[in-house]
N, C-alpha and C positions, 0 to 999 in steps of 0.2 A: 722473146723479142717484143711481142705485143705489149706486155706489161711495162717494158722499158720505155716504149714509145708513149704509152699513156701517161707514165710518170713524168716524162719530159713535157708533154702537153700540159699536165696539171701544174708543173713548176712554172712554165711560161705564162699560163693563165694567172697563177697566183702573183707572179711578179708584175704582170701588166695591171691587174686590178689593184694591187697594192700601190702602184704609182698613182692611179686615179684616186686612191684612198687618201692621198695627201691633200686633196682638195677640201676646202672647208664646206661642211654641211650646215645648212640652216634649217629652221623648222619647216620651210616649204618643201624640203626633201624628205620629210618624215611624216607619213600618214598615221594619224592616231584617232582614237575614238573620244568623244566627249560624252560622259555619262553622269548620272545624277546621284549615285550612291555606291557604297563599297561592296554590296553583297548581291547585286543583280547582274543580269547578263551584260556582256560587253558587246562587241560588234565584230564585223569582219574586216575592219580596217587593218592595213598591213604596213610593212616596211617597204619603202620605195626602192631601196638599194641593198641587195645582199652582196657583200664582197667576199673574195676568196684570197687566202694567202698561205703559202707554205710555212709551217711552224712545227719543228720537231718531226714527229712521225706522221703528221697530218697535213692535209690541205684544209684549212679551217674556214668555214663559212661564218660570217658575222655581219651584224648590222651596226651601223655607226650613225650617231646624230650629234649635233652641236658643233661649236667652233673647233677647228683643228688644233688651235693653240690653248684650248681651255684645260683646266685640271681634269684628269681622267678618272672616270668611274667605270669599273668593270662590273657588269651585272650578270650573274651566273644562275642558270636555271637548274632544275632537278628532273627527276623521273616521276611520272611520265608527262613532262611538260616541255616547253621550249622557250625560245626568246620572246614569244608573244605574251609571256607572263609579265613582261616589262613594257608592253605597248603603251600603257598610260603613265608609267613611271618616267620613261625617257623624256617626254616633252616637259614634264615638271622640272627635271634636272637641267635640260638644255636651256630652259628659260632663265636659269640661274647662272648660265655661262659654262656649264660642264660639257666636256666631250665624253659621250657615253658609248661604250663598246659592249655589245651583246653577242657573244659567240655561241654557236651551236656546239655543245659538248660532243666528244667522240660518239659516233653511233646515232647522231641526230641531224636532221636537215641536210644541208649541202656539205657538211664536213665529211671528208673521206680520208682513208689511209693512203699514204703514198705508195706503199708496197703491199702486194698480195701476201707477202711472207710475214708481215708483222702480226703477232698474235692479237686477236680481238679481245684485249685485256680490259677489264673494268675495275681493277683493284683501286683502292682509294688514292694511293700515291701517284699513280700514273696520270690520273685526271688533273691533279695539281701540277705535275710536270708539263702537261699539255698547255696549261694556262701560262706558266712561266715562259714556255717556248713562244707562245703567242705574243706575250708582252715584249719579248726580245725581238721577234720578227717585226713588230710595230714600233720598235724603239721607244718603248714606254718603261722608264726606269722604276716608276712607282705609281700606284693608283689607289684610289679608294675602292672598296668592294661592297656590293650589296648582293645578297644571295640567300637561297633557300634550298632545302633538301640536298641532293648531291652537290649542288652549287655551294651551299653553306659549308658542307664538309670540306669541299675543295678550298674555299676561302679560309677556313680554320687552319687547314694544313699549311697553306702558303704563309699565313700570319705566324704560325708556330715555327716553321722551318726557315722561312726567308722573310723575316719581319721588315727588313729594309725595303722590300717591294710593296709593302702595304702601309698606306698613310692612315687609313681608318677602315673600319668594317662594320657592316650591319649584317647580322646573322640570325635568320629566322630559326627558332628552336634551339638556339644557343650553341653549345659545344658538342660537336658531332664526330670528332675523331675517335675511331675505334681500332680494334685489333682482332685478329683471329683468336688469340689466346683468351681475350676477354669474352669473346662470343662463345667460348666453350661452356660457360656457366649458364645453365638453363634459367629461364625466367618463370615467374608465377604463371599458372595456366591462362589467366585472362590476358596477360601481356603477350604470351606466346600466340594466342588466338589472333591478336592484332597483326602479327607477322605472317598470316596465312599464305600470302603470295610468295614469300621467301621460301617456304617449304614446298609449295607447288613448283617453283622454279628449280628446286633441287632434284626434281625427277625428270626423266626423259619425256614422260607424258606432259609435264608442265612446259618444257621447251617446245614441244610440238604444238601444244595448245596456244602458247603465246605467239608462235610463228603464224598460226592459222587465224588467230582471233585478236591480234594486237589492237585493232581499232576499238572493238567493243570491250576488250579487257581493260584498256587504259581509260576508257570512258567510265567504267565501273569504279576504277580507282579514284578518278576525279570526284565521283558522286559520294563515295565513302569517306574520302579525305576532307571534303568540303560539303558536308550534308546540308548546309543552309545557303549555299551559293547557287543561285538559279541561273546558271549559264545556259545559253541556247545552243542548238546543234551547230550553227554556223561558227560560233566561237570555238567550240571543241574541234570541229573539223579543220579549222585553220591551223591549229597546233598539231592535229593528228597527222597531217601530211609529213611532219618531221619524223614520224615513226616508220615511214616507208624507206628510210635509209637502209641500204643493203646490209649494214653491219649492226643495226640496232638490236636485233634479238640476241646476237652473239655477245655483244657488250653487256647488255642487261643481265643475261643469264650468268655470265662470268662474274659480274659484280656481286650478285647475291650468293652464288656458290662460293666465291672466294671468302666472303664474310664468315661463312660457316666452316671454312677449312676444307671444303669439298673440291676446290679447284686451286691450283697453285698460281702464284703471280710470276712475273718475270724476274730472274735472278738479279738483274741490274738495279732493281728497286728494293732489294732485301734490306740494305742499310737504312734506307728511308723508313721502311716499315718498322724496323727495330726501334728507331727513334720515336715513331708515332705510337708504338705499343706502350711506351712509358707515359702516355697521356700528357705531353708537354703543355706547359701553361702558355698563355697568349698575352703579350704585353702591349699590343697596339691598341689605340682608342677604339672601343667597341660598344655598340648598342645591340643587345639581343631583343628579339621580338617574339610574341606568341599570340595567335588568334584565339578567341574564346570558344571557337567551335572547330578546332583542329581535330579531325577524325583519324589522322594518321598517327602511328606510334611516335611519341616524342617525350623527351625528359621533362621533368618539372624544373622550372627555372632555379629553384633552390639547390638543385643537384649539381649545377655547373657554374654558379656565380663565382666561386673561388678559382676557377680555371682562368679567369680574366684578371690579370695582375696590374694592368694599366688603368687608364681612365675608363670607367665602365658604367653603363646604365642598362636597365631593362624596361621594356615597354610591353604592356598587355594591350591588345587591340580588341575592342568590343564591337558588337553589332553583328554577330553571327559569322565571324571571319574564320575561314578554314585554313587548310594546309598551304594553299597557293596564295599566300598573303600579299605578294606584290600586285597580283592581278585583282584580288578581291578588295584590297585597301590600298590603292596606289598612292594616294596622298600621304597616308601615314608612313608608308615605306619610304617615299621620296623625302619627306620631312626628316626621317631618321637618318638617311644617308647624308643629308646636308648638315644636320646637327652633329653627327659623328665626325664629319670632316672638320668641324670647328671646335671640337673638344680639346 
């Protein structure tokens, strides 16, 4: 009975805030940092308004900026990051008239499962289904996408399976759709080493370790993935609050175990995963990006260029830019989103 009451309260809250969400936001409602270069520390500036709305299996927390009637850009973060990867990207886009939506993925920030009985699933298809449900809840028929890491994989999947929902896409590290079958093939030792955390998460010790040390663990990932990004503690701690989500550890652990075939997905997504296992091409206008100092595992651009069959460009970003490209090089990322929208 308690779960039912809580679910009703969340649905009421989501509906109420969604109504408020119809109001136009200007730049005065969006706090952001002014910084002098792409690879130095940001600030503790934050979003003035985090909204909530019921969408599919979730009550989704998201930030919104820009005119309510502007063309929509969905900005999707990855692991272990959050919506603050776009704190400096969003004002650059809203200044051009875009309505910018930045959701917390399942297991992050204020996003919550509506039911205690829903599996804390992190498989690739379900995250894409979450975003489609969010677009439906917000009555957004089509959007441009800008994304990296888990977010880029999610945008890739939506562009491949529901291209009518994607006007254009910017995808850091390119084509990231995978499959359990493909992941059965071992990589060369040096490449396997780069995935050390995936193997750690495959163990019960790893799950307990991540539960106990997620703050310091994810800070280490930031440092390894962006070795030349001199972020400060305040910048990291601002995002680290998102990892306190009660479902964060379960979703992350399931995601990495699912990739290796050590955890099963939900049966209702089997058909989607079968389609994704064929590595479908992407026809929407796309710009892929890569930083010159990305310390996280990532494919070479030449390996995925042919997966994009529509209008396509690739951008290499120099200056010591690591894995969190939107936060490290916000102008380059925002410029790419605008350019892709006009391809």
